[in-house]
Backbone as a ProteinNet text record, in pm:
[ID]
protein_1_A
[PRIMARY]
MNMQQPRVAPSTKRANIIRTRKYFAVICRDEWGGSHFSPDGSSIAIPIKQVSAIWIGNNLRQALLTSHDYRADYGYGPLFDERLQEARPRSAAASRNFWFGIRDEYGFKDHLAAMSKSALAFVDWDYEETDQIRLRASRGRGGGHSAWYSHENHAKVFHVSINVTDEELGTVALQALDACQPNYA
[TERTIARY]
5732	5642.7	5726.8	5737.1	5755.3	5702.7	5751.7	5708.3	5821.9	5694.1	5752.9	5779	5898.2	5922.1	5869.6	5826.1	5737.7	5843.4	5780.9	5840.7	5910.5	6033.2	6076.1	6088.9	6017.7	6037.9	6155.7	6139.1	6336.4	6327.9	6455.9	6496.8	6457.5	6389.2	6318.4	6396.3	6424.2	6440.6	6330	6298.9	6184.9	6171.2	6115.4	6099.2	5975.2	5946.7	5844	5890.2	5813.5	5858.2	5713.4	5731	5584.9	5642.3	5507	5513.8	5409.5	5405.4	5268.8	5315.9	5257.6	5236	5321.4	5388.4	5487.5	5644.8	5633.5	5746.5	5772.6	5892.9	5924.4	5977.5	5943.4	6001.9	6062.4	6130.4	6174.8	6225.5	6167.2	6136.9	6161.7	6260.1	6325.4	6237.5	6213	6135	6187.1	6178.3	6222.7	6138.2	6148.1	6057.2	6068.1	5977.2	5961.5	5843.2	5816.5	5629.4	5527.7	5585.4	5518.2	5633.9	5595.5	5683.7	5701.1	5780.6	5781.2	5885.2	5842.2	5964.3	6086.5	6223.3	6333.6	6417.6	6388.7	6469.5	6593	6657	6796	6809.3	6755.5	6791.3	6758.9	6777.1	6798.5	6658.7	6598.4	6470.7	6492.2	6443.8	6484.3	6336	6337.9	6240.8	6322.8	6277.1	6324.8	6170.2	6192.2	6115.7	6079.7	5937	5936.3	6004.1	5984	6083.1	6209.3	6266.4	6443.5	6449.6	6340	6357.1	6380.8	6485.1	6497.7	6549.9	6524.5	6537.1	6651.6	6778	6892.7	6895.1	6849.2	6804.3	6725.2	6648.1	6501.8	6554.7	6671.2	6732.3	6859.5	6905.8	7030.7	6937.3	6864.1	6808.1	6708	6666.8	6593.1	6690.6	6793.2	6880	6944.2	6964.8	7025.5	6904.6	6819.7	6680.1	6673.4	6692.2	6698.8	6812.3	6933.5	7072.3	7059.2	6984.3	6984.7	6874.4	6779.4	6652	6683.9	6665.6	6683.6	6580.2	6586.3	6494.2	6492.1	6434.8	6485.6	6430.3	6355.7	6347.8	6449	6497.8	6633.8	6767.6	6781.9	6841.1	6786.3	6638.9	6607	6491.1	6439.8	6331.9	6235.3	6100.7	6012.2	6014.3	5957.2	5943	6007.5	6044.9	6065.8	6154.1	6289.9	6347.6	6313.8	6263.6	6211.1	6084.1	6025.3	5922	5994.5	6097.1	6164.9	6236	6277.6	6342.2	6238.3	6123.5	5990.1	5950.3	5992.3	5913	6043	6137.7	6252.4	6236.7	6233.9	6183.4	6098.9	5977.1	5846.2	5861	5901.1	5906	6034	6123.8	6231.5	6182.7	6121.1	6023.9	5914.5	5865.5	5713.8	5805.3	5926	5976.2	6049.4	6130.2	6129.7	6078.4	5968	5823.3	5750.3	5770.7	5713.7	5789.6	5914.3	6001.5	6030	6020.3	6003.2	5856.5	5788.1	5620.5	5623.3	5653.1	5636.8	5719	5810.5	5941.4	5870.1	5843.2	5747.4	5639.7	5543.3	5476.1	5512.6	5596.5	5663.3	5709.9	5790.5	5892.8	5771.2	5658.6	5580.6	5446.2	5435.2	5331.9	5163.7	5176.3	5058	5004.5	4852.4	4789.3	4846.4	4889.8	4897.6	4977.4	5041.9	5132.5	5051.4	4933.1	4837	4798.4	4800.1	4746.7	4885.5	4979.6	5138.7	5152.1	5119.7	5094.8	5018.8	4948.8	4777.9	4814.6	4822.4	4770.9	4878.1	4890.1	4969	5029.2	5120.4	5101.8	5230.9	5196.7	5266.7	5331.8	5474.4	5490.7	5535.8	5472.3	5540.2	5691.4	5813.3	5909.2	5999.4	6013.2	6087.4	6158.9	6288.7	6370	6374.2	6367.9	6438.8	6613.1	6645.5	6775.8	6879.2	6821	6947.2	6850	6798.3	6710.7	6726.8	6762.4	6739.2	6806	6876.1	6873.2	6764.5	6660.8	6525.8	6484.9	6416.8	6370	6172.1	6141.3	5956.3	5881.7	5817.8	5795.5	5637.1	5562.6	5437.1	5317.4	5288.5	5164.7	5054.9	5031.2	4921.1	4814.3	4676	4562.6	4535.9	4521.7	4490.9	4384.9	4350.4	4215	4204	4138.6	4154.9	4272.7	4229.4	4424.2	4540.9	4515.8	4627.4	4604.3	4742.3	4730	4706.2	4684.6	4664.4	4688.2	4781.6	4829.2	4663.5	4711.9	4562	4546.4	4440.9	4422.5	4442.3	4511.2	4576.8	4550	4408.7	4327.1	4354.3	4350.7	4352.1	4506.5	4630.4	4704.9	4840.1	4747.4	4824.2	4848.4	4969	5091.1	5065.1	5084.2	5082.6	5246.4	5265.4	5403	5478.5	5607.7	5755.4	5864.9	5935.6	6096	6182.9	6289.6	6406	6547	6609.6	6744.7	6814.4	6859.1	6913.2	7085.4	7108.8	7254.6	7227.3	7108	7086.1	7168.8	7179.3	7221.1	7117.7	7152.6	7088.8	6956.6	6953	6879.7	6758.6	6829.7	6733.5	6674.5	6676.6	6637.9	6507.3	6546.8	6427.8	6356.7	6386.9	6287.7	6196.2	6261.2	6116.1	6019	6107.6	5999.6	5905	5926.5	5862.1	5726.5	5767	5690.8	5579.4	5641.8	5507.7	5462.6	5498.6	5426.6	5327.2	5329.4	5252.4	5141.2	5185.2	5081.1	4942.8	5003.6	4901	4790	4689.3	4550.8	4591.2	4639.1	4674	4588.7	4609.5	4501.1	4550	4514.1	4569.3	4469.6	4321.1	4244.4	4236.6
-5328.8	-5266.6	-5174.5	-5058.8	-4956.8	-4945.2	-4954.4	-4963.9	-4883.9	-4796.6	-4654.9	-4699.8	-4671.9	-4669.1	-4585.5	-4612.8	-4527.1	-4385.2	-4340.3	-4185.5	-4200	-4177	-4163.3	-4075	-4048.8	-3937.7	-3863.4	-3717.4	-3674.3	-3752.8	-3714.4	-3733.3	-3619.6	-3635.1	-3551.2	-3564.7	-3453.1	-3440.1	-3365.7	-3397.3	-3364.7	-3315.8	-3258.7	-3204	-3105.3	-3129.9	-2998.7	-2939.7	-2791.4	-2739.9	-2695.9	-2682.1	-2674.3	-2566.9	-2462.2	-2372.9	-2364.8	-2386.4	-2383.6	-2275.1	-2269.7	-2140.6	-2166.8	-2295.1	-2359.1	-2393.3	-2446.6	-2483.5	-2484.3	-2483.7	-2478	-2623.1	-2654.2	-2759	-2777.7	-2888.6	-2916.1	-3036.3	-3117.4	-3268.7	-3304	-3379.1	-3436.5	-3544.8	-3596.1	-3687.5	-3769.9	-3874.6	-3969.8	-4037.7	-4021.8	-4031.9	-4216	-4299.1	-4442.6	-4479	-4473.8	-4466.8	-4395.2	-4306.4	-4122.3	-4148.3	-3999.1	-3941.5	-3971.2	-4038.9	-4088.6	-4002.2	-4026.8	-3935	-4022.8	-3955.9	-4042.8	-4064.2	-4189.4	-4243.3	-4196.3	-4155.5	-4145.6	-3983.1	-3869.6	-3733.4	-3683.8	-3531.4	-3410.4	-3420.7	-3414.2	-3345.3	-3294.7	-3175.3	-3079.5	-3027.8	-2942.4	-2902.4	-2795.4	-2679.8	-2572.9	-2469.8	-2442.8	-2323.7	-2231.2	-2207.7	-2083.2	-1946	-1906.9	-1784.9	-1747.1	-1888	-1934.5	-1868.3	-1926.9	-1956.4	-1826.3	-1830.9	-1744.1	-1786.6	-1668.9	-1700.8	-1800.9	-1783.1	-1804.9	-1993.7	-1974.2	-2099.6	-2199.5	-2153.5	-2205.4	-2257.4	-2144.3	-2174.7	-2285.3	-2299.5	-2383.7	-2501.8	-2517.3	-2675.8	-2734.4	-2647.6	-2636	-2707.6	-2679.8	-2712.1	-2872.3	-2872.4	-3011.7	-3088.9	-3043.5	-3166.8	-3218.7	-3137.1	-3170.2	-3232.7	-3174.6	-3249.1	-3407.7	-3424.4	-3586.8	-3653	-3588.2	-3638.4	-3770.9	-3861.1	-3974.3	-4022	-4016	-4065	-4203.4	-4291.7	-4439.3	-4489.5	-4443.4	-4479.4	-4465	-4327.5	-4337.9	-4492.9	-4526.2	-4637.6	-4748.1	-4776.2	-4924.4	-4977.4	-4801	-4810.9	-4911	-4914.4	-5013.6	-5174.4	-5209.5	-5388.1	-5445.2	-5581.4	-5693.1	-5595.6	-5560.1	-5490.5	-5420.4	-5303.1	-5163.3	-5245.5	-5310.4	-5365.8	-5428	-5490	-5557.1	-5434.2	-5337.1	-5246.2	-5135.8	-5123.2	-5080.5	-5148.4	-5259.9	-5348.4	-5296.3	-5312.5	-5282.6	-5149.1	-5081.2	-4904.9	-4868.9	-4940.6	-4893.8	-4887.3	-4998.2	-5000.6	-4911.3	-4882.8	-4785.8	-4628.2	-4618.7	-4456.4	-4446.1	-4525	-4515.2	-4498.6	-4598.7	-4570.1	-4459	-4362.9	-4226.9	-4151.3	-4135.1	-4046.7	-4070.4	-4166.2	-4172.1	-4118.3	-4140.1	-4092	-3903.1	-3908.4	-3757	-3682.4	-3705.7	-3696.4	-3666.6	-3824.5	-3818.7	-3695	-3743	-3615.6	-3445.7	-3444.4	-3277.8	-3293.7	-3384	-3382.3	-3338.8	-3422.5	-3419.5	-3324.4	-3228.9	-3162.3	-3027.6	-2994.2	-2867.2	-2887.1	-3018.8	-3047.7	-3043	-3076.9	-3140.5	-3246.6	-3251.2	-3397.5	-3497.3	-3535.8	-3639.3	-3568.7	-3703	-3703.7	-3598.5	-3662.7	-3618.6	-3466.1	-3411.7	-3240.8	-3189.2	-3262.9	-3184.8	-3171	-3284.2	-3300.4	-3178.7	-3167.8	-3121.9	-2960.1	-2900.5	-2792	-2666.3	-2659.5	-2584.1	-2562.1	-2478.6	-2445.4	-2528.1	-2577	-2655.8	-2648.2	-2626	-2638	-2769.3	-2787.8	-2896.8	-2807.8	-2925.5	-2847.3	-2967.4	-2956.2	-3051.8	-2993	-3066.3	-3036.5	-3152.7	-3074.1	-3185.5	-3168.4	-3199.6	-3195.6	-3204.6	-3297.6	-3376	-3235.1	-3165.4	-3144.1	-2945.2	-2921.3	-2777.5	-2731.2	-2610.9	-2561.7	-2529.1	-2474.5	-2423.2	-2524.9	-2471.3	-2541.1	-2473.5	-2579.6	-2566.8	-2527.3	-2453.5	-2409.2	-2417.2	-2513.7	-2523.6	-2466.7	-2367	-2373	-2450.6	-2490.9	-2580.4	-2531.6	-2597	-2567.5	-2677.8	-2657	-2723.9	-2796.4	-2928.8	-3022.2	-3133.7	-3058.6	-3192.3	-3168.6	-3321.8	-3370.8	-3406	-3285	-3306.3	-3189.4	-3169.8	-3101.2	-3132.3	-3050.5	-3098.1	-2933.9	-2994.1	-2826.6	-2812.6	-2682.9	-2626.2	-2682.7	-2651.2	-2729.7	-2601.5	-2655.9	-2586.1	-2442.7	-2461.8	-2307.5	-2213.7	-2252.3	-2210.4	-2166.9	-2209.2	-2196.8	-2088.4	-1959.2	-1809.2	-1754.1	-1762.9	-1672.3	-1786	-1910.2	-2024.8	-2119.8	-2095.5	-2165.3	-2050.8	-2123.5	-1991.3	-2113.4	-2002.5	-2084.2	-2023.4	-2067.4	-2045.9	-2123.2	-2068.4	-2165.5	-2234.9	-2347.9	-2421.9	-2322.5	-2235.5	-2186.4	-2031.7	-1997.8	-1893.4	-1877.1	-1804.3	-1784	-1855.7	-1903.4	-1944.7	-1856.8	-1736.3	-1633.5	-1597.6	-1612.1	-1598.6	-1713.7	-1830.8	-1952.5	-1952.4	-1930.1	-1929.1	-1793.6	-1696.1	-1569	-1666.5	-1700.5	-1753.1	-1900.8	-1949.5	-2057.3	-1993	-1864.7	-1789.1	-1752.9	-1737.4	-1654.4	-1756.2	-1855.7	-1990.2	-1982.7	-2064.5	-2051.1	-1959.1	-1809.1	-1714	-1721.5	-1816.3	-1794.7	-1945.2	-2006	-2135.2	-2111.3	-2202.8	-2181.3	-2269.1	-2253.9	-2338.5	-2370.1	-2507.4	-2563.1	-2540.3	-2447.9	-2355.6	-2429.3	-2440.3	-2445.7	-2534.2
-4609.7	-4547.3	-4425.2	-4467.8	-4375.7	-4227.6	-4116.9	-3977.9	-3875.3	-3844.6	-3827.2	-3641.7	-3603.5	-3472.7	-3370.1	-3256.6	-3150.2	-3121.8	-3123.4	-3099	-2961.4	-2898.9	-2785.9	-2702.7	-2595.7	-2544.9	-2494.2	-2503.1	-2432.9	-2315.4	-2266.4	-2132.3	-2065.1	-1927.8	-1878.8	-1699.5	-1658	-1524.4	-1473.6	-1311.9	-1249	-1132	-1054.8	-937.4	-925.3	-780.5	-751.4	-652.5	-637	-540.5	-475.3	-323.9	-253	-166.3	-145.6	-52.7	80.3	168.4	295.1	377.1	444.8	570.3	651.4	677.4	750.5	708	574.4	515.8	385.2	327.8	187.7	139.8	36.1	18.1	-163.1	-184.9	-306.2	-303.9	-398.1	-403.1	-530.3	-500.5	-652.1	-694.9	-818.7	-914.5	-990.9	-1004.6	-1103.5	-1207.2	-1317.8	-1438.3	-1465.8	-1429.4	-1456.1	-1493.9	-1620.8	-1598.3	-1568.7	-1507.1	-1433.6	-1379.1	-1301.2	-1202.6	-1046	-1001	-890.3	-768.1	-632.1	-551.5	-546.4	-550.8	-629.5	-466.5	-459.1	-307.8	-342.7	-411	-420.6	-448.1	-527.3	-571.1	-434.5	-467.7	-346.8	-316.5	-233	-140.6	-34.6	12.6	142.6	166.6	281.9	351	428	422.1	543.9	591.6	692.8	797.6	637.8	657.1	585	567.7	687.1	788.3	692	688.3	646	474	436.4	280.7	162.7	102.5	-25.1	-122.8	-198	-327.1	-376.6	-330.6	-348	-279.1	-181.1	-122.7	-257.6	-297.7	-369	-485.6	-549.3	-672.1	-668.2	-565.6	-534.3	-500.4	-434.5	-398.2	-516.5	-582.6	-746.4	-837	-834.3	-926.6	-926.1	-762.3	-709.9	-736.4	-703.9	-732.5	-902.7	-964.3	-1108.9	-1152.8	-1091.9	-1126.1	-1078.7	-970.5	-879	-953.6	-1022.7	-1084.9	-1211.1	-1212	-1342.3	-1389.4	-1526.4	-1628.9	-1654.4	-1597.2	-1636.8	-1749.3	-1804.6	-1945.2	-2080	-2016.8	-2095.1	-2076.7	-1965.1	-1925.5	-2001.6	-1986.7	-1982.9	-2101.5	-2136.7	-2229	-2183.3	-2265.7	-2217.6	-2248.5	-2156.7	-2181.1	-2059.1	-2081.8	-1949.4	-1846.8	-1915.2	-1803.8	-1748.5	-1775.6	-1728.7	-1598.3	-1664.2	-1565.5	-1416.3	-1448.6	-1362.7	-1256.3	-1341.5	-1287.3	-1175.7	-1284.4	-1204.6	-1067.5	-1049	-944.2	-832.2	-866.8	-760.3	-734	-780.8	-751.9	-685	-639.9	-628.2	-470	-394.2	-243.7	-220.1	-297.6	-233.2	-263.2	-350.1	-391.7	-240.9	-264	-116.1	-3.9	40.8	121.3	192.9	71	67.2	91.5	45.2	7.7	156.9	221.4	332.9	437	424.8	557.5	523.3	411.8	418.2	449.2	416.6	452.8	590.8	672.5	793.1	872.1	809.4	869.2	918.7	778	763.2	837.9	832.4	973.3	1094.9	1156.1	1255.2	1323.6	1209.6	1229.8	1213.2	1133	1150.9	1175.1	1243.7	1344.9	1265.8	1140.9	1118.4	1170.2	1148.8	1236.6	1122.5	1041.9	953.6	842.2	764.6	632.2	549.5	556.3	445.7	449.3	582.4	565.4	515.3	552.4	519.2	362.5	314.5	151.1	72.8	137.2	75	89.4	195.7	203.1	172.2	34.7	-2.5	-177.5	-213.6	-332.7	-428.1	-550.5	-573.3	-743.2	-767	-916.3	-964.7	-1070.3	-1137.9	-1185.7	-1214.1	-1252.2	-1376.7	-1461.3	-1572.9	-1671.4	-1678.3	-1772.3	-1909.1	-2019.7	-2117.3	-2163.6	-2050.3	-2062.9	-2150.9	-2227.6	-2369.9	-2487.6	-2455.5	-2596.9	-2547.9	-2455.4	-2382.3	-2260.8	-2226.7	-2132.4	-2041.3	-2117.6	-2034.7	-1983.8	-1826.6	-1734.3	-1735.6	-1730	-1731.9	-1604.3	-1559.2	-1435.3	-1410.5	-1403.9	-1459	-1316.2	-1305.4	-1186.2	-1162.1	-1052.5	-1055.8	-956.2	-970.4	-889.1	-803.4	-658.7	-575.3	-577.9	-549.4	-583.9	-487.4	-377.3	-249	-188.8	-212.6	-138.7	-187.3	-344.1	-438.2	-571.5	-637.1	-716.6	-884.6	-949.3	-1115.9	-1158	-1275.8	-1398.8	-1427.6	-1490	-1533.2	-1672.2	-1758	-1859.3	-1965.2	-2120.3	-2158.9	-2234.9	-2212.9	-2242	-2145.8	-2023	-1883.1	-1817.1	-1901.4	-1845.1	-1859.9	-1947.8	-1958.6	-1836.3	-1805.9	-1708.2	-1640.4	-1657.5	-1527.7	-1617.2	-1654.9	-1711.2	-1753.9	-1709	-1665.5	-1715.8	-1777	-1864	-1790.7	-1770.1	-1732.3	-1716.4	-1778.6	-1835.9	-1646.8	-1700.1	-1596.2	-1571.8	-1626.3	-1646.8	-1550.4	-1500.4	-1461.7	-1302.8	-1227.2	-1084.9	-997.3	-895.8	-765.6	-774.7	-760	-714.8	-823.6	-954	-1077.9	-1078.1	-1063.8	-1071.5	-942.4	-806.6	-719.1	-742.3	-827.5	-848.3	-927.4	-1063.5	-1116.2	-1078.2	-1000.9	-915.8	-803.1	-740.6	-639.4	-788.9	-885.7	-980.6	-1006.5	-1017.6	-1062.5	-921.5	-835.4	-710.4	-629.5	-715.1	-682.2	-788.9	-897.4	-1034.9	-992.6	-863.9	-829.2	-782.1	-754	-683.4	-564	-478.9	-338.8	-315	-209.4	-139.4	37.6	46.3	203.1	311	239.8	309.6	436.1
[MASK]
+++++++++++++++++++++++++++++++++++++++++++++++++++++++++++++++++++++++++++++++++++++++++++++++++++++++++++++++++++++++++++++++++++++++++++++++++++++++++++++++++++++++++++++++++++++++++

């Protein structure tokens, strides 16, 4: 009997880039049964008036390089589940600290407003297979963001090599954000 092995997804590094009227943020995401705020990766925010394409490119690259795909380490099963249970509280605490810091620094009424009033692009890189980073513009949906349906995403998905300059990477990131349907209301 020929039993097929389940397809193993490529190892993926993830980040989000966010632009609001007050700040710009690059957030490192880890992969473990979904994309989660990385407790150890590089996440940073800066006042919108201070942002440049070079800053974006440099910090996006750092976020991707410090992102981790735990599926590659543990696969799925009991060990993965155990590590997932350990990682959840650390991820939640790091996310809370980040967003409460933005709330306080930029004068939002609460952390949910700080998170939602934005344009966001999803960034991922199958680093074992390609040097191409994919940036997907999102559309705002109430308190969050979602990707476009595949028949709607023309001119909303961008690709760039991890090996380009910081300025080139930042420029493509800005193009992805410009293609977003933001939640600025």
